[in-house]
C-alpha positions in Angstrom: 112.6 88.2 95.8 112.7 86.6 92.4 115.9 87.1 90.4 117.3 86.3 87.0 120.9 86.5 85.6 121.6 88.6 82.5 122.3 85.5 80.4 119.0 83.9 81.4 117.3 87.2 80.5 119.0 87.5 77.2 117.8 84.0 76.2 114.1 85.0 76.7 112.0 85.9 73.7 110.8 89.6 73.9 110.9 90.0 77.7 109.3 93.0 79.3 112.2 94.9 80.9 112.0 98.1 82.9 115.2 100.1 83.4 115.1 102.1 86.7 118.3 104.1 86.2 118.4 107.8 85.4 118.0 109.2 81.9 121.7 110.0 81.6 122.7 106.5 82.5 120.2 105.0 80.1 121.4 107.4 77.3 125.0 106.2 77.8 124.2 102.5 77.5 121.1 100.3 77.6 119.8 97.0 76.4 117.5 97.1 73.3 113.8 97.2 73.9 113.8 98.2 77.5 111.4 100.8 79.0 113.0 103.5 81.0 111.1 104.5 84.2 113.6 106.0 86.7 113.2 104.7 90.3 112.3 108.1 91.5 109.4 108.2 89.0 108.2 104.6 89.5 105.3 105.4 91.8 103.9 108.1 89.6 104.4 106.1 86.4 103.2 102.7 87.7 100.6 102.5 85.0 103.4 102.3 82.4 104.7 99.0 83.9 103.7 96.1 81.7 101.3 93.6 83.4 100.8 90.9 80.8 103.5 88.7 82.3 106.7 88.9 84.2 108.5 92.2 84.3 112.3 92.1 84.6 113.8 95.1 86.4 117.3 96.3 85.7 119.6 99.1 87.0 123.4 99.6 87.0 124.4 97.0 89.6 121.2 95.6 91.1 120.5 97.8 94.1 117.9 100.1 92.7 116.3 97.3 90.7 116.0 95.3 93.9 114.1 98.2 95.5 111.9 98.6 92.5 111.2 94.8 92.3 110.1 94.8 95.9 107.8 97.8 95.3 106.3 96.2 92.2 105.8 92.9 93.8 103.9 94.6 96.6 101.6 96.1 93.9 100.8 92.6 92.7 103.1 92.7 89.7 105.3 89.6 88.8 108.6 91.5 89.1 112.0 89.9 88.8 115.3 91.5 89.6 118.1 91.3 87.1 121.2 90.3 89.1 124.3 92.5 88.4 122.3 95.0 86.2 123.7 96.6 83.1 127.2 96.2 84.5 126.8 92.4 84.3 125.1 92.7 81.0 128.1 94.6 79.5 130.6 92.2 81.1 128.8 89.3 79.6 129.2 90.9 76.1 125.5 91.2 75.5 124.3 93.8 72.9 123.8 97.3 74.0 122.7 100.7 72.5 123.7 104.2 73.5 126.9 106.2 73.6 129.0 103.6 75.3 
């Protein structure tokens, strides 16, 4: 499975990021410009996943995003898991939106 750190992701110019957490988690805190598709809805909403380049998948700690990355890769999508998820993103002091 392909992986990327939060600092490597933050250094990219306009990456396509899919957040697979639940709506309430996303509302609390999220990175700017991410697309929310909860893991439980990913199969039904597969057409919403960007396909023009790599897709970076994030969750809270990395477990759900690892599952989603595996599923997306099996669908032929260049999916990359964000190691440590939003927890690592916040600990790194990277910008967030929401009600944190």
